C-alpha beads as a LAMMPS data file, in Angstrom:
LAMMPS data file: protein, C-alpha beads

481 atoms
480 bonds

1 atom types
1 bond types

-500.0 500.0 xlo xhi
-500.0 500.0 ylo yhi
-500.0 500.0 zlo zhi

Masses

1 110.0

Atoms # bond

1 1 1 175.211 295.387 240.921
2 1 1 175.849 292.520 238.494
3 1 1 174.197 290.109 240.924
4 1 1 171.305 292.461 241.328
5 1 1 170.829 292.759 237.532
6 1 1 170.774 288.995 237.156
7 1 1 167.914 288.529 239.535
8 1 1 165.682 291.327 238.147
9 1 1 163.166 290.693 235.381
10 1 1 161.487 293.543 233.487
11 1 1 157.998 294.079 234.736
12 1 1 158.153 291.384 237.331
13 1 1 159.986 293.217 240.064
14 1 1 162.546 291.645 242.337
15 1 1 162.542 287.827 242.358
16 1 1 164.228 287.704 245.800
17 1 1 161.266 289.392 247.605
18 1 1 159.071 286.478 246.565
19 1 1 161.311 283.734 247.984
20 1 1 160.767 282.295 251.438
21 1 1 163.389 283.266 254.018
22 1 1 164.740 279.690 254.565
23 1 1 165.417 279.446 250.776
24 1 1 167.148 282.816 250.782
25 1 1 169.362 281.836 253.666
26 1 1 170.324 278.618 251.925
27 1 1 171.259 280.482 248.759
28 1 1 173.366 283.030 250.610
29 1 1 175.106 280.346 252.671
30 1 1 176.518 278.921 249.447
31 1 1 178.595 282.048 248.811
32 1 1 182.299 281.190 249.413
33 1 1 183.207 284.363 251.330
34 1 1 181.670 286.124 254.255
35 1 1 182.236 289.583 252.702
36 1 1 180.207 288.535 249.611
37 1 1 177.373 287.596 251.926
38 1 1 177.403 291.087 253.488
39 1 1 177.377 292.670 250.000
40 1 1 173.965 291.008 249.300
41 1 1 172.370 293.422 251.794
42 1 1 172.100 295.897 248.870
43 1 1 170.110 293.544 246.679
44 1 1 166.695 294.173 248.182
45 1 1 164.963 295.411 251.317
46 1 1 164.394 291.796 252.426
47 1 1 168.155 291.162 252.210
48 1 1 169.201 294.176 254.125
49 1 1 169.663 292.437 257.459
50 1 1 169.229 288.904 256.293
51 1 1 172.993 288.344 255.999
52 1 1 173.279 288.460 259.771
53 1 1 171.397 285.156 260.010
54 1 1 173.427 283.323 257.313
55 1 1 175.732 280.611 258.729
56 1 1 179.237 282.006 257.740
57 1 1 182.682 280.519 257.435
58 1 1 185.547 282.879 258.310
59 1 1 189.000 282.128 257.000
60 1 1 192.151 283.976 257.863
61 1 1 195.176 282.565 256.046
62 1 1 198.555 284.268 256.533
63 1 1 199.461 286.273 253.366
64 1 1 201.672 284.495 250.860
65 1 1 205.120 286.045 250.462
66 1 1 208.024 285.021 248.168
67 1 1 209.912 282.042 249.415
68 1 1 212.939 284.087 250.368
69 1 1 210.927 286.924 251.881
70 1 1 211.865 288.095 255.399
71 1 1 208.688 287.483 257.327
72 1 1 209.417 289.643 260.367
73 1 1 207.472 290.641 263.497
74 1 1 206.010 293.663 261.687
75 1 1 204.230 291.501 259.105
76 1 1 203.064 289.058 261.772
77 1 1 201.607 291.882 263.933
78 1 1 199.919 293.341 260.899
79 1 1 198.172 290.017 260.269
80 1 1 197.114 289.794 263.863
81 1 1 195.717 293.342 263.917
82 1 1 193.805 292.752 260.672
83 1 1 192.262 289.484 262.058
84 1 1 191.250 291.234 265.269
85 1 1 189.526 294.093 263.463
86 1 1 187.496 291.662 261.282
87 1 1 186.446 289.555 264.299
88 1 1 185.118 292.636 266.035
89 1 1 183.122 293.414 262.830
90 1 1 181.660 289.880 262.705
91 1 1 180.477 289.828 266.321
92 1 1 177.069 291.077 265.123
93 1 1 176.562 287.997 262.952
94 1 1 174.028 285.631 264.445
95 1 1 175.607 282.427 263.155
96 1 1 179.292 281.685 262.402
97 1 1 179.605 278.089 261.459
98 1 1 183.392 277.859 260.989
99 1 1 186.426 279.959 262.005
100 1 1 189.820 279.046 260.532
101 1 1 192.981 280.971 261.252
102 1 1 196.510 280.155 260.056
103 1 1 199.152 282.477 261.655
104 1 1 202.664 282.199 260.469
105 1 1 204.331 281.416 263.841
106 1 1 203.715 281.870 267.514
107 1 1 205.499 284.086 269.953
108 1 1 204.642 284.798 273.577
109 1 1 203.776 288.425 272.874
110 1 1 200.884 287.148 270.753
111 1 1 199.277 285.123 273.584
112 1 1 196.453 287.622 274.367
113 1 1 195.573 287.993 270.681
114 1 1 195.393 284.271 270.071
115 1 1 193.454 283.851 273.349
116 1 1 190.942 286.347 271.928
117 1 1 190.639 284.179 268.737
118 1 1 189.968 281.090 270.830
119 1 1 187.494 282.933 273.000
120 1 1 185.652 284.314 269.939
121 1 1 185.372 280.813 268.491
122 1 1 184.395 278.905 271.678
123 1 1 182.487 281.503 273.733
124 1 1 181.165 284.292 271.484
125 1 1 180.447 282.715 268.099
126 1 1 180.171 279.092 269.440
127 1 1 181.345 277.802 266.125
128 1 1 180.998 274.228 264.971
129 1 1 184.395 274.135 263.291
130 1 1 187.575 275.777 264.660
131 1 1 190.991 275.566 263.058
132 1 1 194.109 277.158 264.616
133 1 1 197.340 276.131 262.898
134 1 1 200.587 277.912 263.054
135 1 1 202.591 277.551 259.819
136 1 1 205.941 277.481 261.634
137 1 1 207.347 277.295 265.127
138 1 1 210.450 276.195 266.967
139 1 1 208.790 272.938 267.979
140 1 1 208.091 272.607 270.835
141 1 1 209.597 275.655 272.583
142 1 1 207.141 278.208 271.278
143 1 1 203.940 276.143 271.089
144 1 1 200.854 278.127 271.967
145 1 1 199.279 277.031 275.290
146 1 1 195.643 276.302 274.553
147 1 1 193.630 278.201 277.196
148 1 1 191.841 276.371 279.984
149 1 1 188.474 278.018 279.314
150 1 1 188.345 276.377 275.891
151 1 1 188.360 272.783 277.207
152 1 1 184.675 273.081 277.986
153 1 1 182.533 273.594 274.912
154 1 1 179.433 271.876 273.674
155 1 1 179.132 273.439 270.184
156 1 1 182.383 272.361 268.550
157 1 1 182.101 269.425 266.094
158 1 1 185.406 269.796 264.233
159 1 1 188.580 270.962 265.946
160 1 1 191.988 271.306 264.215
161 1 1 195.032 272.439 266.235
162 1 1 198.586 272.779 265.005
163 1 1 201.522 273.820 267.311
164 1 1 199.111 274.171 270.233
165 1 1 200.184 272.710 273.563
166 1 1 197.355 270.797 275.281
167 1 1 197.479 270.369 279.030
168 1 1 194.036 270.677 280.676
169 1 1 194.149 271.075 284.432
170 1 1 190.575 269.923 284.854
171 1 1 188.200 267.691 282.992
172 1 1 187.554 268.145 279.293
173 1 1 183.996 268.545 277.962
174 1 1 183.835 268.514 274.175
175 1 1 180.633 266.609 274.103
176 1 1 179.655 267.394 270.513
177 1 1 183.103 266.962 268.975
178 1 1 183.112 264.541 265.995
179 1 1 186.575 265.169 264.374
180 1 1 189.748 266.090 266.260
181 1 1 193.112 266.821 264.573
182 1 1 196.261 267.545 266.608
183 1 1 199.596 268.358 265.001
184 1 1 203.192 269.455 265.618
185 1 1 203.291 269.114 269.358
186 1 1 204.589 266.917 272.228
187 1 1 201.815 265.936 274.598
188 1 1 202.488 265.445 278.313
189 1 1 201.776 262.016 279.685
190 1 1 198.082 261.371 280.322
191 1 1 196.787 264.301 278.315
192 1 1 195.611 262.271 275.377
193 1 1 193.647 259.984 277.730
194 1 1 192.012 263.018 279.405
195 1 1 191.083 264.589 276.069
196 1 1 189.514 261.405 274.755
197 1 1 187.519 260.896 277.970
198 1 1 185.882 264.291 277.291
199 1 1 184.890 263.453 273.737
200 1 1 182.125 260.845 273.970
201 1 1 180.932 261.398 270.409
202 1 1 184.325 261.539 268.630
203 1 1 184.420 259.594 265.385
204 1 1 187.813 260.530 263.885
205 1 1 191.135 261.213 265.558
206 1 1 194.126 262.523 263.573
207 1 1 197.643 262.879 265.060
208 1 1 200.227 264.604 262.814
209 1 1 203.792 264.922 264.092
210 1 1 202.651 264.346 267.668
211 1 1 204.998 262.971 270.259
212 1 1 204.958 262.053 273.928
213 1 1 202.326 259.212 273.672
214 1 1 203.459 255.724 274.714
215 1 1 200.005 254.133 274.970
216 1 1 196.978 255.120 272.999
217 1 1 193.816 253.499 274.393
218 1 1 190.570 254.129 272.601
219 1 1 187.550 252.453 274.150
220 1 1 184.840 254.547 272.585
221 1 1 182.473 252.496 270.355
222 1 1 181.888 255.693 268.255
223 1 1 185.515 256.438 267.351
224 1 1 185.909 254.557 264.047
225 1 1 188.819 256.275 262.261
226 1 1 192.414 256.839 263.483
227 1 1 195.131 258.521 261.423
228 1 1 198.740 258.898 262.699
229 1 1 201.229 260.727 260.554
230 1 1 205.014 261.216 261.125
231 1 1 204.942 260.010 264.692
232 1 1 207.854 261.610 266.574
233 1 1 209.953 261.440 269.716
234 1 1 212.206 264.210 270.926
235 1 1 214.631 261.680 272.358
236 1 1 216.933 260.525 269.547
237 1 1 219.002 258.282 271.884
238 1 1 215.965 256.252 272.893
239 1 1 216.378 253.180 270.717
240 1 1 213.237 251.307 271.727
241 1 1 210.202 253.491 271.518
242 1 1 206.859 251.834 270.990
243 1 1 203.438 253.384 270.587
244 1 1 200.982 250.716 271.770
245 1 1 197.533 251.114 270.270
246 1 1 194.539 249.556 271.950
247 1 1 191.481 250.343 269.827
248 1 1 189.007 247.414 269.696
249 1 1 186.278 249.442 267.930
250 1 1 188.314 251.421 265.348
251 1 1 187.456 250.337 261.824
252 1 1 189.804 252.525 259.769
253 1 1 193.524 252.966 260.532
254 1 1 196.140 254.954 258.684
255 1 1 199.869 254.936 259.579
256 1 1 201.610 257.471 257.378
257 1 1 204.894 259.314 257.000
258 1 1 208.378 258.812 258.404
259 1 1 209.099 257.180 261.722
260 1 1 212.744 257.540 262.898
261 1 1 214.919 256.674 265.889
262 1 1 213.458 253.176 266.394
263 1 1 209.895 254.315 266.824
264 1 1 207.447 251.577 265.955
265 1 1 203.687 250.886 266.337
266 1 1 202.344 247.887 268.178
267 1 1 198.725 247.121 267.355
268 1 1 197.530 245.276 270.403
269 1 1 193.835 245.006 269.957
270 1 1 192.162 246.111 266.757
271 1 1 189.627 243.403 266.315
272 1 1 187.049 245.556 264.483
273 1 1 189.518 246.942 261.921
274 1 1 188.179 246.853 258.377
275 1 1 190.607 249.150 256.477
276 1 1 194.335 249.564 257.098
277 1 1 196.545 252.068 255.220
278 1 1 200.269 251.395 255.883
279 1 1 202.075 254.148 254.002
280 1 1 204.797 254.706 256.582
281 1 1 208.547 254.691 256.190
282 1 1 210.849 253.439 258.924
283 1 1 214.531 253.947 259.479
284 1 1 216.302 252.580 262.532
285 1 1 219.120 255.151 262.631
286 1 1 220.408 253.938 265.928
287 1 1 221.808 250.666 264.408
288 1 1 225.238 251.017 262.884
289 1 1 225.344 247.830 260.759
290 1 1 223.395 248.054 257.452
291 1 1 222.447 244.391 257.827
292 1 1 221.094 244.894 261.328
293 1 1 219.023 247.887 260.301
294 1 1 217.543 245.940 257.330
295 1 1 216.699 242.962 259.560
296 1 1 215.007 245.064 262.170
297 1 1 212.922 247.018 259.565
298 1 1 211.733 243.814 257.888
299 1 1 210.979 242.162 261.221
300 1 1 208.914 245.213 262.138
301 1 1 206.950 245.055 258.901
302 1 1 206.254 241.374 259.611
303 1 1 204.680 242.341 262.914
304 1 1 202.518 244.977 261.247
305 1 1 201.405 242.550 258.512
306 1 1 200.343 239.970 261.121
307 1 1 198.368 242.663 262.990
308 1 1 196.264 243.583 259.921
309 1 1 195.898 240.127 258.302
310 1 1 192.197 240.132 259.264
311 1 1 191.189 243.422 257.483
312 1 1 189.127 243.515 254.294
313 1 1 190.884 246.538 252.705
314 1 1 194.655 247.057 252.725
315 1 1 196.869 249.772 251.284
316 1 1 200.666 249.609 251.263
317 1 1 203.180 252.370 250.523
318 1 1 206.657 252.124 248.941
319 1 1 208.546 251.096 252.094
320 1 1 206.130 248.190 252.707
321 1 1 206.373 247.086 249.056
322 1 1 210.188 246.950 249.248
323 1 1 209.883 244.806 252.435
324 1 1 207.711 242.345 250.569
325 1 1 210.525 241.393 248.167
326 1 1 213.199 241.219 250.845
327 1 1 210.962 238.869 252.912
328 1 1 210.316 236.804 249.836
329 1 1 214.073 236.523 249.244
330 1 1 214.481 235.305 252.801
331 1 1 211.852 232.599 252.181
332 1 1 209.343 234.040 254.622
333 1 1 205.797 232.799 254.093
334 1 1 203.261 235.578 254.142
335 1 1 200.359 235.041 256.520
336 1 1 197.069 233.940 255.022
337 1 1 194.898 237.050 254.752
338 1 1 191.266 237.879 254.367
339 1 1 191.515 241.181 252.496
340 1 1 189.289 241.651 249.504
341 1 1 190.744 244.972 248.385
342 1 1 194.493 245.643 247.957
343 1 1 196.072 248.891 246.830
344 1 1 199.808 249.287 246.311
345 1 1 200.944 252.910 246.174
346 1 1 204.318 253.086 244.358
347 1 1 205.872 253.506 240.958
348 1 1 206.926 249.861 240.747
349 1 1 210.470 248.781 239.887
350 1 1 211.755 245.456 238.565
351 1 1 212.866 244.256 241.983
352 1 1 209.361 244.738 243.396
353 1 1 207.788 242.076 241.159
354 1 1 208.685 238.800 243.075
355 1 1 207.621 240.233 246.397
356 1 1 204.217 241.328 245.068
357 1 1 203.582 238.038 243.289
358 1 1 204.483 236.019 246.393
359 1 1 202.344 238.360 248.485
360 1 1 199.328 237.748 246.173
361 1 1 199.732 233.997 246.681
362 1 1 198.599 234.501 250.278
363 1 1 195.707 236.775 249.211
364 1 1 193.238 234.090 248.122
365 1 1 190.099 236.157 248.902
366 1 1 191.248 239.182 246.918
367 1 1 188.570 240.724 244.617
368 1 1 190.019 244.119 243.709
369 1 1 193.692 245.005 243.092
370 1 1 194.898 248.583 242.424
371 1 1 198.376 249.800 241.593
372 1 1 198.800 253.580 241.964
373 1 1 201.891 254.745 240.110
374 1 1 201.604 258.285 241.485
375 1 1 204.078 257.804 244.332
376 1 1 207.630 258.416 243.114
377 1 1 209.313 258.744 246.522
378 1 1 213.006 257.666 246.555
379 1 1 213.435 254.077 247.631
380 1 1 216.651 252.319 248.589
381 1 1 215.685 249.428 250.891
382 1 1 216.181 246.703 248.256
383 1 1 219.471 248.297 247.082
384 1 1 220.751 247.872 250.665
385 1 1 220.107 244.160 250.625
386 1 1 223.639 242.665 250.727
387 1 1 223.338 239.648 248.521
388 1 1 222.794 241.157 245.059
389 1 1 223.601 237.868 243.215
390 1 1 220.886 236.078 245.140
391 1 1 218.412 238.869 244.248
392 1 1 219.059 238.579 240.541
393 1 1 219.022 234.779 240.475
394 1 1 215.788 234.600 242.494
395 1 1 214.051 237.132 240.256
396 1 1 215.068 235.344 237.027
397 1 1 214.371 231.738 237.987
398 1 1 211.554 231.589 240.496
399 1 1 208.187 230.524 239.136
400 1 1 205.332 232.343 240.894
401 1 1 202.198 230.336 240.309
402 1 1 198.931 230.839 242.197
403 1 1 195.224 230.913 241.441
404 1 1 193.561 234.235 242.218
405 1 1 190.139 232.622 242.355
406 1 1 188.143 235.735 243.309
407 1 1 190.017 238.534 241.615
408 1 1 187.596 240.396 239.361
409 1 1 189.012 243.892 239.012
410 1 1 192.630 245.074 238.436
411 1 1 193.637 248.690 237.915
412 1 1 196.898 250.404 237.170
413 1 1 196.282 254.100 237.617
414 1 1 198.492 257.184 237.056
415 1 1 200.893 255.060 235.010
416 1 1 203.598 257.336 233.605
417 1 1 206.410 254.942 233.076
418 1 1 207.798 253.861 229.671
419 1 1 205.520 251.752 227.385
420 1 1 205.278 248.085 228.263
421 1 1 207.738 247.043 225.635
422 1 1 210.452 248.942 227.430
423 1 1 209.250 248.361 230.974
424 1 1 210.889 245.384 232.651
425 1 1 208.754 245.511 235.794
426 1 1 205.277 245.898 234.333
427 1 1 205.327 243.292 231.525
428 1 1 205.898 240.242 233.810
429 1 1 203.466 241.623 236.343
430 1 1 200.689 242.082 233.770
431 1 1 201.315 238.635 232.317
432 1 1 201.265 237.073 235.756
433 1 1 197.963 238.679 236.651
434 1 1 196.206 237.790 233.350
435 1 1 197.478 234.253 233.711
436 1 1 196.410 233.633 237.305
437 1 1 193.163 235.761 237.693
438 1 1 190.776 232.992 236.557
439 1 1 187.571 235.046 237.033
440 1 1 188.921 238.436 235.978
441 1 1 186.316 240.761 234.485
442 1 1 188.152 244.048 233.925
443 1 1 191.809 245.092 233.790
444 1 1 192.215 248.902 233.529
445 1 1 195.513 250.577 232.698
446 1 1 195.147 254.338 233.013
447 1 1 198.076 256.143 231.479
448 1 1 199.043 259.571 232.855
449 1 1 199.729 261.964 229.991
450 1 1 201.422 265.309 230.284
451 1 1 199.615 266.713 227.265
452 1 1 196.187 265.949 225.747
453 1 1 197.574 263.781 222.888
454 1 1 198.071 260.020 223.174
455 1 1 201.533 258.926 222.023
456 1 1 202.006 256.250 219.461
457 1 1 204.102 254.281 221.941
458 1 1 201.141 253.998 224.236
459 1 1 198.868 252.953 221.436
460 1 1 201.311 250.109 220.706
461 1 1 201.371 249.327 224.385
462 1 1 197.563 248.909 224.373
463 1 1 197.818 246.579 221.370
464 1 1 200.588 244.568 223.010
465 1 1 198.616 243.990 226.233
466 1 1 195.587 242.853 224.213
467 1 1 197.750 240.073 222.735
468 1 1 198.791 238.678 226.174
469 1 1 197.175 235.298 227.085
470 1 1 194.586 235.344 229.790
471 1 1 192.909 232.591 231.807
472 1 1 189.554 234.292 232.260
473 1 1 187.341 234.164 229.124
474 1 1 185.423 237.226 230.419
475 1 1 188.447 239.468 230.986
476 1 1 188.527 242.781 229.197
477 1 1 191.551 245.063 229.072
478 1 1 190.692 248.767 229.047
479 1 1 192.933 251.756 228.330
480 1 1 191.012 254.918 229.182
481 1 1 192.392 257.929 227.332

Bonds

1 1 1 2
2 1 2 3
3 1 3 4
4 1 4 5
5 1 5 6
6 1 6 7
7 1 7 8
8 1 8 9
9 1 9 10
10 1 10 11
11 1 11 12
12 1 12 13
13 1 13 14
14 1 14 15
15 1 15 16
16 1 16 17
17 1 17 18
18 1 18 19
19 1 19 20
20 1 20 21
21 1 21 22
22 1 22 23
23 1 23 24
24 1 24 25
25 1 25 26
26 1 26 27
27 1 27 28
28 1 28 29
29 1 29 30
30 1 30 31
31 1 31 32
32 1 32 33
33 1 33 34
34 1 34 35
35 1 35 36
36 1 36 37
37 1 37 38
38 1 38 39
39 1 39 40
40 1 40 41
41 1 41 42
42 1 42 43
43 1 43 44
44 1 44 45
45 1 45 46
46 1 46 47
47 1 47 48
48 1 48 49
49 1 49 50
50 1 50 51
51 1 51 52
52 1 52 53
53 1 53 54
54 1 54 55
55 1 55 56
56 1 56 57
57 1 57 58
58 1 58 59
59 1 59 60
60 1 60 61
61 1 61 62
62 1 62 63
63 1 63 64
64 1 64 65
65 1 65 66
66 1 66 67
67 1 67 68
68 1 68 69
69 1 69 70
70 1 70 71
71 1 71 72
72 1 72 73
73 1 73 74
74 1 74 75
75 1 75 76
76 1 76 77
77 1 77 78
78 1 78 79
79 1 79 80
80 1 80 81
81 1 81 82
82 1 82 83
83 1 83 84
84 1 84 85
85 1 85 86
86 1 86 87
87 1 87 88
88 1 88 89
89 1 89 90
90 1 90 91
91 1 91 92
92 1 92 93
93 1 93 94
94 1 94 95
95 1 95 96
96 1 96 97
97 1 97 98
98 1 98 99
99 1 99 100
100 1 100 101
101 1 101 102
102 1 102 103
103 1 103 104
104 1 104 105
105 1 105 106
106 1 106 107
107 1 107 108
108 1 108 109
109 1 109 110
110 1 110 111
111 1 111 112
112 1 112 113
113 1 113 114
114 1 114 115
115 1 115 116
116 1 116 117
117 1 117 118
118 1 118 119
119 1 119 120
120 1 120 121
121 1 121 122
122 1 122 123
123 1 123 124
124 1 124 125
125 1 125 126
126 1 126 127
127 1 127 128
128 1 128 129
129 1 129 130
130 1 130 131
131 1 131 132
132 1 132 133
133 1 133 134
134 1 134 135
135 1 135 136
136 1 136 137
137 1 137 138
138 1 138 139
139 1 139 140
140 1 140 141
141 1 141 142
142 1 142 143
143 1 143 144
144 1 144 145
145 1 145 146
146 1 146 147
147 1 147 148
148 1 148 149
149 1 149 150
150 1 150 151
151 1 151 152
152 1 152 153
153 1 153 154
154 1 154 155
155 1 155 156
156 1 156 157
157 1 157 158
158 1 158 159
159 1 159 160
160 1 160 161
161 1 161 162
162 1 162 163
163 1 163 164
164 1 164 165
165 1 165 166
166 1 166 167
167 1 167 168
168 1 168 169
169 1 169 170
170 1 170 171
171 1 171 172
172 1 172 173
173 1 173 174
174 1 174 175
175 1 175 176
176 1 176 177
177 1 177 178
178 1 178 179
179 1 179 180
180 1 180 181
181 1 181 182
182 1 182 183
183 1 183 184
184 1 184 185
185 1 185 186
186 1 186 187
187 1 187 188
188 1 188 189
189 1 189 190
190 1 190 191
191 1 191 192
192 1 192 193
193 1 193 194
194 1 194 195
195 1 195 196
196 1 196 197
197 1 197 198
198 1 198 199
199 1 199 200
200 1 200 201
201 1 201 202
202 1 202 203
203 1 203 204
204 1 204 205
205 1 205 206
206 1 206 207
207 1 207 208
208 1 208 209
209 1 209 210
210 1 210 211
211 1 211 212
212 1 212 213
213 1 213 214
214 1 214 215
215 1 215 216
216 1 216 217
217 1 217 218
218 1 218 219
219 1 219 220
220 1 220 221
221 1 221 222
222 1 222 223
223 1 223 224
224 1 224 225
225 1 225 226
226 1 226 227
227 1 227 228
228 1 228 229
229 1 229 230
230 1 230 231
231 1 231 232
232 1 232 233
233 1 233 234
234 1 234 235
235 1 235 236
236 1 236 237
237 1 237 238
238 1 238 239
239 1 239 240
240 1 240 241
241 1 241 242
242 1 242 243
243 1 243 244
244 1 244 245
245 1 245 246
246 1 246 247
247 1 247 248
248 1 248 249
249 1 249 250
250 1 250 251
251 1 251 252
252 1 252 253
253 1 253 254
254 1 254 255
255 1 255 256
256 1 256 257
257 1 257 258
258 1 258 259
259 1 259 260
260 1 260 261
261 1 261 262
262 1 262 263
263 1 263 264
264 1 264 265
265 1 265 266
266 1 266 267
267 1 267 268
268 1 268 269
269 1 269 270
270 1 270 271
271 1 271 272
272 1 272 273
273 1 273 274
274 1 274 275
275 1 275 276
276 1 276 277
277 1 277 278
278 1 278 279
279 1 279 280
280 1 280 281
281 1 281 282
282 1 282 283
283 1 283 284
284 1 284 285
285 1 285 286
286 1 286 287
287 1 287 288
288 1 288 289
289 1 289 290
290 1 290 291
291 1 291 292
292 1 292 293
293 1 293 294
294 1 294 295
295 1 295 296
296 1 296 297
297 1 297 298
298 1 298 299
299 1 299 300
300 1 300 301
301 1 301 302
302 1 302 303
303 1 303 304
304 1 304 305
305 1 305 306
306 1 306 307
307 1 307 308
308 1 308 309
309 1 309 310
310 1 310 311
311 1 311 312
312 1 312 313
313 1 313 314
314 1 314 315
315 1 315 316
316 1 316 317
317 1 317 318
318 1 318 319
319 1 319 320
320 1 320 321
321 1 321 322
322 1 322 323
323 1 323 324
324 1 324 325
325 1 325 326
326 1 326 327
327 1 327 328
328 1 328 329
329 1 329 330
330 1 330 331
331 1 331 332
332 1 332 333
333 1 333 334
334 1 334 335
335 1 335 336
336 1 336 337
337 1 337 338
338 1 338 339
339 1 339 340
340 1 340 341
341 1 341 342
342 1 342 343
343 1 343 344
344 1 344 345
345 1 345 346
346 1 346 347
347 1 347 348
348 1 348 349
349 1 349 350
350 1 350 351
351 1 351 352
352 1 352 353
353 1 353 354
354 1 354 355
355 1 355 356
356 1 356 357
357 1 357 358
358 1 358 359
359 1 359 360
360 1 360 361
361 1 361 362
362 1 362 363
363 1 363 364
364 1 364 365
365 1 365 366
366 1 366 367
367 1 367 368
368 1 368 369
369 1 369 370
370 1 370 371
371 1 371 372
372 1 372 373
373 1 373 374
374 1 374 375
375 1 375 376
376 1 376 377
377 1 377 378
378 1 378 379
379 1 379 380
380 1 380 381
381 1 381 382
382 1 382 383
383 1 383 384
384 1 384 385
385 1 385 386
386 1 386 387
387 1 387 388
388 1 388 389
389 1 389 390
390 1 390 391
391 1 391 392
392 1 392 393
393 1 393 394
394 1 394 395
395 1 395 396
396 1 396 397
397 1 397 398
398 1 398 399
399 1 399 400
400 1 400 401
401 1 401 402
402 1 402 403
403 1 403 404
404 1 404 405
405 1 405 406
406 1 406 407
407 1 407 408
408 1 408 409
409 1 409 410
410 1 410 411
411 1 411 412
412 1 412 413
413 1 413 414
414 1 414 415
415 1 415 416
416 1 416 417
417 1 417 418
418 1 418 419
419 1 419 420
420 1 420 421
421 1 421 422
422 1 422 423
423 1 423 424
424 1 424 425
425 1 425 426
426 1 426 427
427 1 427 428
428 1 428 429
429 1 429 430
430 1 430 431
431 1 431 432
432 1 432 433
433 1 433 434
434 1 434 435
435 1 435 436
436 1 436 437
437 1 437 438
438 1 438 439
439 1 439 440
440 1 440 441
441 1 441 442
442 1 442 443
443 1 443 444
444 1 444 445
445 1 445 446
446 1 446 447
447 1 447 448
448 1 448 449
449 1 449 450
450 1 450 451
451 1 451 452
452 1 452 453
453 1 453 454
454 1 454 455
455 1 455 456
456 1 456 457
457 1 457 458
458 1 458 459
459 1 459 460
460 1 460 461
461 1 461 462
462 1 462 463
463 1 463 464
464 1 464 465
465 1 465 466
466 1 466 467
467 1 467 468
468 1 468 469
469 1 469 470
470 1 470 471
471 1 471 472
472 1 472 473
473 1 473 474
474 1 474 475
475 1 475 476
476 1 476 477
477 1 477 478
478 1 478 479
479 1 479 480
480 1 480 481
C-alpha cells in the first residue's frame, strides 16, 4: 500500500496506467526480490498480470544457524521442501533470468530433488544464470552427480557449480555459456577438455579447489580470463604434480590460494597474457629439510616470474613478495620485464624492502606502482632462511640505486601500520621511491582509520613525508583522509 500511495497523485489518477509496458517491466525488474515483484500486481489493473513477464532472479540460500547449531537431516529436508514448493509456484512466470540455490550439504537421498532443481533451471525456466553450490560435503565422496540431460542447453550464459561431479557421457553443448565456475570437486581425466569443447563462446573459466587436471589446454580465441584457486590433488604422496597450462589466447590469469604437496603450475604457452595475478602460496610438505623446501619454493617462483615477464600488469601476493627478498639475498638477477602496472598485496615488513627495491630495478617500463596493505596473512618464508646474519648485513649495507624513468603514480592503500616515524619498513621504501622516480607525478598514501578521526600521529606522518627529498620536481604527495 505504501508503494501504491507513492505513485498516486490527487486528481491525476494512477501514474502507472499511463506508462508504456516496456518501461513498467524495466521498473519492476529492478526490484531485488521476486516476491516483491508479485506484490505489485495489486497496484493497478495494468500490473495485475504484468509481473509474470518480468525477468526474475530466484535465490534460495540455506538458512543461517548459530555456528554450533546441529544442522541435521530434518533442517536440510525442510529447506529442500520449501525450495520445491516455491519452484512449483514460479513455473507460471514467463521469464526467470537467474536461479541460485545454496543447499547445506548433499546426500544421495536428495538426488531426485536436486535433479528437479537442475531440470527447472535448464529445461523449464531456461535461465541465463544458474548457481548450484553446496556449502559443505565430504569431498569428494558425496558430490552431486550433475545429470546428463543438463549438458545440452543453449540458454545458459553463467553457470556456477560447487561440489557437483561432472562426467558427461556424450558431447556437451553449452553454446551460449560465457562464464563457467567449478568448485570443490575432482574431475575425471578428459572431462575438462570435453566441457571446454562444448563451450565455444566461453569468456571466463574459474576453477576453485578443483583437482584431477594434469593438462589444461584452452585453444578458444574467446576465452580471455582464467582463475585457478586452491588447486588440489587427493594424492598427498605424489611429490611431483604439475598442472600444465596451454592458453595462447588468454589475456587475464589469476593463480590464487594454497597449493600443497608439491603441486605447481607450468605456464607453457600464454603469449597473449596481459594481466597476471600471482597471489598463491606454496608449501612443499614432502621435503624434510627446511633448506630443500625453501630452495624448491624459490626455484618455482623463478619459473613463474619468467613465464609472466612479458605481461603489462602484474600483481603479487605475500608469498611471492617474500621470495623476492630471498632471491635477492642469493644474488639472483630478476628478468627484465615489460610490465607497466605492478601491485604488491601485503602488509610489508622490514625484510621485504631489499627484495622489492631489487625487483623494481628490473622494472624499467613501470608507470604505476601500488602497495595494498590490506593483506595481513601470516608469513614465515623469510624467517626460515637459514643465514640470518647474512640477511641483516645485506639489508643494512646494500645500496639499491636505479632510475624509474617512467614511474608516474605510486599508491600505498589501506595502510594501517604505525606512523612512518616508527615504521622501519616504510620509511626507507618511501625515500627510495621518491629518490628514484624521476618523473613521478603523484604519491598517494591512504591511511586506514578505525574511527572517523585522524590521529595526530598520522598528521605528523604526513608532514614528515612532505619533507623527504624527491627527484621529480612535479611530484605531489597526497594523504586522502
